[in-house]
N, C-alpha and C positions, 0 to 999 in steps of 0.2 A: 568861737567853737575854742572852747576851753582845756588846758593841758588833761582831763579824762576822757574829753571828747577826744583828743589826740589818737588814744588808749584803741579807742573803738575804730578809726578809722585803720592802722597799724593792722588791727585782727583781721579786719575785711581787707586788706591787700594780702596775709600772710594766708586768708581761706582761699582769696582768689589765685594767686601762686601756686598754690596746692592744688586746687583744680585743674590749670591750666596743664601742671605735672602731671596729674591724673591724665588725661584726657591725651597727650602729647604721648604718654607710656603708652596707653589702650591703643593709639594709632600706629606705634611702632609694630607693638608685639603682634598687632595682627594685617601683615604688612602682604599675609601671605596668606590671610584668610577668606577663601573663595566667597565673591559677593558684598565684605566687608566694604560701607564707606566711612572716608574718612571724616570725622566729628571734628569738631572747633565750637571750642568756650566763647558763651556770647558774656558778655561785661558792658554793666551801662557803671556810671558816675552817680552816689548816690547823692543829692543834693538835698538843703531844707526843706523842708514840707512848707513851713509860711513864715514868713518875712515877720519881725518887732514891729510893731509902730511904734513905739518910739526911737528904732536905728536911726543913728547918723549916715548919711550918706555916705562920711570920711569911713565909717565903720565898711571894712570890706570882709564881704561875705564867703565865705572858701566851703567846699563838699566835704561829706563826712567819708570819702572813701567809694572804693569801687564796688561793687555786686555781682552776683552769679546769677545772669536773666535764663540761664539756661546753656542746655549744649543741645548741637543742633548739625545736620548731615549736609556736606556739601555737594550737593545734586543738582543735573539743569536739566528740570522736564522733555524741554526744547530736544536733547542729545537723546534721551529715554527713547523717547518718540520716534525719532528718525532711528538709533540702532535697532530697536524691534520692528520698525518695518522694515527695514534688509536684512536682519533675522530672518522672520519671513520668506525673503525673496530667496536668500542661500537654501532654506530649508526644502524652501520648493524646488528650486534647479537642482538639488541635493538629491533627495529624491528620484525627479524623474530621472536623472544620469544614472541610478541605482539598477533603476527597473531596466534601462536603453541597456548599460553590461551586464545585466542578467542574461536579455534577450541574447545580445554579442553573442555571450557565453556558447546558446543556444545554434544560434542562423548561420553563425561567421563561416561561412565557404571561402574563404580568401586566404587559400594554404594551413598550416598546419606548426611552421614555426621549423620548417624543414631547410635545407640550400636551399633545395628545387622547389619554386613556388606550384603546388598543385590548384586544381580546379575546383577543390570541392569534393563530397561525396556525392552527392545529388547530381551536381553539373557532373561528375567522372561518369556515374552512372549511365545518365543520358547521351554520353561519348562514346559509351562503352554497347550501348544495345543500337547506337545510329552502327557501328561499325562491322555488329553482325549483321545487320542488314547488309552493308554495303560487301558485306562479305559473301554474303547469300545472293546475292545478285550474280557475283563474280564468277561463283561455283553454278550457273545457271538456276537456282530456287532450289538445291537441294535441299531434300527433308531433315538431312541432318544438324541445321541451323535453326531447326524449330525448337529446339530442347538447350539450345547456348543462350535463344534470345529471351527465351521462356527464364532460364534461369537466374540472368540477368536483368528482368524486369523484376522478376525476385525481390533481387536487391535491389530495384528500386522502388518499389513500395516499400520494405523495410525498414527502409531511411524516412519516406514520407512518415512514416505508420509510429518509428524513433520520435522524432522532430516534433511532431503533432502532440505525442504521450509526454513529452518532455513540456511541453507550453502547457500541459494542462497541468502538469505539476507545478510548474512555476506561477500560476493562478492561483492555485493551493496555496502555496508560501506568500503567495502577496494579500489573501485575506486575510490569514492568519496575521501578517504585517498590520493588514489595516486593525483586528480588533485590539490587537496589544498597542498600539498607536492611539486609538480611543481610549483605551484601560489607562493607559499613560496621562493623558491628559485629566480622565474625572478625576485620577489621584493628585494631580497637581490642583484643579477648580477647587476639589474638597480640603484642601491644604490653603489656600488661600483664603477658604471662606471661614476657617480655624481658627486663621490668622488673625483674619480680623477682626474678629472676637478677641482678641487675645490682647489687638493693640486695642481696641474700645477700652478696655477694661483697664489696659495700664493709665490711657490719655484719662481715666474717670478717676483716676490715682496720683495724677499729676505726675506720669511714669512717659516722656517721651516715648518708650519701647524702641528704642531703636535697631537693635541687635535683630525682634520682630520684624523694624521692619524692611531692615537688609533680605532676610529669610523670607519676605514676600519679593521685592524686586528680585531676587535671583528667580524666584517661581512665574515671575512673569516677561523674564528673559526667555528662561524657558522653553513658556508657553508660547510665544512667539515663534517659534519653529513650527510649531504646528498647524496653528493660523496668525491670519493678520489680523491683532487685535487692537483694539482702541483704549486706555487706561484716564481715569477722569477719576478728580479728587472733590468731594463737597465737603461741605459741613452738615452731621446733622444733630437734628434737637432730640432731649434725651429726655427733655422735664428738668426741672428748675432750677431754670435756664442756665442751665447747660447745654453743651453743642460740644458732640465731638466728630473729626475726622470717618469719610465714610469714602469706599472705595467700589467704584464700579469700573466691570470689564463687559467689555461689548467687542463683539464681531464688525470689523471694516471690509465692507463690502465694492464689492470695481467702481460701483456709483458713486464713491465716496460716502454716502451717507452713515449714520450710524447704523448697525448690524443688529442682531439681535444680541439679548441679556445674557452673558456668561455668568457674571457675579452679582451679584447686589448689594453692598453693603455685606449683613450676617449670612444669606440665602446664594447657592450658586447651582446651574442645573447639573443633569450629566446626560450625555453625548453616547447614544448606540450607533451603528450602522444598519443597514440591512441588510437585503442578500443580492442573487446576481440579475434575479426578476424582476428590482426596482431600480436598478443600477448601482446599491450600496449606495442609496439616499442617508444621509447622515439628519438626526433627532433630535433635539435638543427638549430634558424633560422638563417638567415645571419647574420652576426655581423652592428649592426647600433651604430649610435651616438644618443647623447640626440635632435636631430633636426631630427630623422630619416632617415641619410645618410649614403650610406653601404658604408663598408671599403673599402676604394681604393684597398686595394691589394688583400681580399678574394671575395667580389662581390658579387652577389646575389643566396649564396649557401645554400640550405638548408643539412642537415648531417642528418641522419637517422643511429642512436647510431648501435652497432651491439652489440651481447652476448658480455659480459666481459667486454663491455669499461665502463659499470656502477659498483661503489662499491659504496656502504655506505644503508641509511635508504632506499633510492627511488627503488633502487635494489631489497633488503631487501621485498621490499610493490610488487615488479612487480613478483617475484617468489610467496608470496604467493599467485598471481592473475593467477597463468601461472601453478603453478607448476605440472606436470603428475607423477611424478614418474615413477616406472612397466609400466605407461597407453601410458610414451611416444614415438612417432614413433622415426624408425631409422632416419627421416630425422629431429629432432628436437636435437636429439643426435649429431651426423654429424654437426650441424650445434653451439652448446652447450654441453662440453663433459660431463655438470656434468646436464643434464637432468633427464636423467636415475634415478639419487639420491636427485631432487630436488622438492620436497615434500607439494604440498601449498594444496588449498581451491579443485584444480580439481581433486590431486588425492584421497583425502578422499570422492566427491560425487562420482567415479568412483568406489569403492572401498566399496561403499553401494551399490551401484548399480550391481556390480558385486554381491554380499550377495543375494541381492534381487533377483536379475534376475535365478542365480542358485535353489533358495529356490524355485521359481516358474516355472522353468523348468520342474526339477524335480519330484513336488508335482502333477503337472498337467503331468507326463508321466504316472505316476503311478495311474491317476484318467482315465486316457482314455481307458478304460477297451474295450468299444464296445457293453458296456452291458449297460442297461435300464439306466439311472439315471450318464455315464458315462460325462467327456467332463471338461474341464479347470475350474481349483479351480478358479487359479489366472488371472486377467487381465492386461489392460492397460489404464483401468478404471471403473469407476461403469456400464457405457451404453452400454459396448461390453465383447464382450466374445476373442477378437484378444488378443495375448498373445505373439506378433510378436517379441515388443520389450521393453519388463519390466522394468523400471528403479527403483529405488526411490521413485522418484517422482511419479510415476504414476502408484507404483503396485494396485491394487485393487481386494479386493472380484470376480469374474468376473458377471458379469449378470446375467444367467443363474443359478449358486450357489446362491445366494442372493433372484432371485424367487422360489427356490425349486426343476429349474430345471434338475438342477445337486446335487445330492449327495455323501458325501465320503465312495467311493467303498468299499466295504470286502471282496470280490473275485474277479476275473477275469475270474472262471469259466463259463459256463452258468450252468452246472449240479450240481453243487458244492453245496454239503448236504447242507442242511439249519444248519447258524450258523457255517458255515465255516469262517473265519475272514483272513485268507492269507494273502489278500491283505494289509487290518489296520499292517499284521504284518510287509508287506515290507515297508510301512507309519511308522513304527514306529522304524525300523532299519536304517530307511533314516536320522535319526538325529546323530547316530554314527557311520555310515559310510563316507572313506575317499571320497571326491569330489573334483571335480580339477575344482579349478576357473581360468580360461584363462580370462586373460587380453581383449583377443581380441573378444572376446565373449561382450565384451561392448565399448570397442573402434577397430575401424578394423583395422588398422595398430600399434597399441599397440606393440609395442618391448620385453617387460618386458616377462618376463616365470613365467608357472604356478605357481600356488599356490594347498600343496594338503592337505588336513584336511576336518574337520565336519567343519557344521555352524557355532558350538562355535566359533571352531578353526578361522574361516576365521574373525572372530566378535570379538576374541581377537586380533587378528596378528593387525586388525586397531588401537584395542589400545594402544596395546605394544608399534607397530609403532611411532605413538601418543608421549606417554610416553619419549620414549626414544629421541626422536625429540627436547622434551622439557628440557631433564635432560642434551643432550650432549650440547644446547647452552646455555641453562643455566650458565653450567659451562663454557662453553667462552669468555661467555658478565662476570662471574665472573673476570676470566683471563684478558680480554682486562679491563675490568673497574680498576683492578688493577696496570696495568700497566701504566691505562691513569693518574688517581689519582699518580703516581710517576712521571710520567710528568709535571702534572700539577705543582707539588711542587717545582719539578726541576726547572721550568719555572717560578714561582713567584718569587723565591728565586734569580732572574737576574731583572724580569721588573716588581715583585711587591714592593712597599715603606718599608721599616723595619723601625717601627721608632727608634730603639737601634740606627742606620745609622744615620736618620735624626737629633735625640737629638744630636749627638756629632757634626755632619755639622751645625748644628745650633749654637754651642755654639763656634765653630772653625768662621764662618763668622762673631759671633758677635765680639768676642776677635778682630778679623783683623779690624772690624769698628769699634772698640776702638784705637786700635793701632795706626789705620791711622790717626785717628781723634784728637790722642794726639799729635803723632808726626804733624799734620798741628799749634796744638798750640805750640810744640816746634819749630818749623819753621817762626811762627809769631813773636814767644817772641825773637829769632834768631833776625830777618828781625829788627827790631823794636828796638833792639841794635844798630847793625851796623848805624842805618841810624838817632838817635836821639843821640847816642852816641857818636858819631862825628864830631856831632857841636858843 
């Protein structure tokens, strides 16, 4: 290589150093940009492409400088996979805990934050009724206690109604939340599809589209919170001996197999959620591009996801909306092995229904003595005496008791002596009796086993079950969050911008730039001496 060839070497060196400074400066200015991936300058040495046939072995051949081979991102695909799987874990546990906390806001019967712990409104009202019955026995069955017991019963059923109504409202809130999350996922899928198109166009122009890839990676991270996804990259032939990168996103189901396709290059699906009647089943629409054209391979085919296909915040919200626990049918259990242990709003609605149903049934049974004033104390509404299907939402003081046509019976014997309170004693004993709370009395096809205990035991079971679910979910969420945090730090160690590294690169490229410029000056002086010194 001659003197003039050295000028080319220096020029390439200056260009490479300048690009290195540009990349370093871009990294530093984007240190706080969300989703930004650290960029790196790739340089290769330029060597002669051919060897002179008559060259001597003693003639040393020297490279012709450095060439910028491109700018790439520093990413670890393995860490991306682990991070997104862990993000799905956090999304699932977080959504479940939010739902349980919302239930606890309604059903919390353990104190109200005062200095003295109270028993909660339902349990307090049950105790109030028991005390009034005890006082009626002590008074020899005085009729004045009938009105007091009725007033206490009216307050009790009002609490049942209030809780049931709040649970129904919460159910509606979570229906809206499910629709919102489905809409958000659809928006993410559309954006990923459109970015795939932009990245493909950039590839065809020879532009790596690094900023576009950052946007897409950030969307993939966001998507992984809603559902567990697999992301794969492949090369797609677009003709004219040209290949471009193709991204495919699929659902990763519980069996570890590749699930249903969400995005395939320039095509993406859209999600839709069903209604309460079909268990809020999620359906994937046919894959379409930005022009609405169907995928050439999959065609016009919608896919309804099975239980277990989804995992993440969307599935947890569905569980909050559908989880029946012990009230699940055998058919539900056959389709979903976790159905009997998944407890959401329906479980707590039916558990309250079971408590209200058994309480009303036992009280009515004792009060139907066949004597004057006997009859149902509780019914399915204030305008009826029908007690055939009492729930927490419809339980009421019966019409006849409210109109004083029915009274609390003190005895069941026609010829009982005055002051006989044997039936009142049975009412009182009922509060401490072990009762079978059979799920089939509320849900005819329920597969769960009956719970045996007092009314208070049943109420405490509801509360303790909710508390245990909260504690276990909170513990799981904390573990998942720690794991996600560790993975985030590990991934940031690869993809994130480190000021120390960039400062070192800044000095390296600056010195390389200065040295190349100095070499240019030296070569210029040598050439000047060669030309002007020989005249």
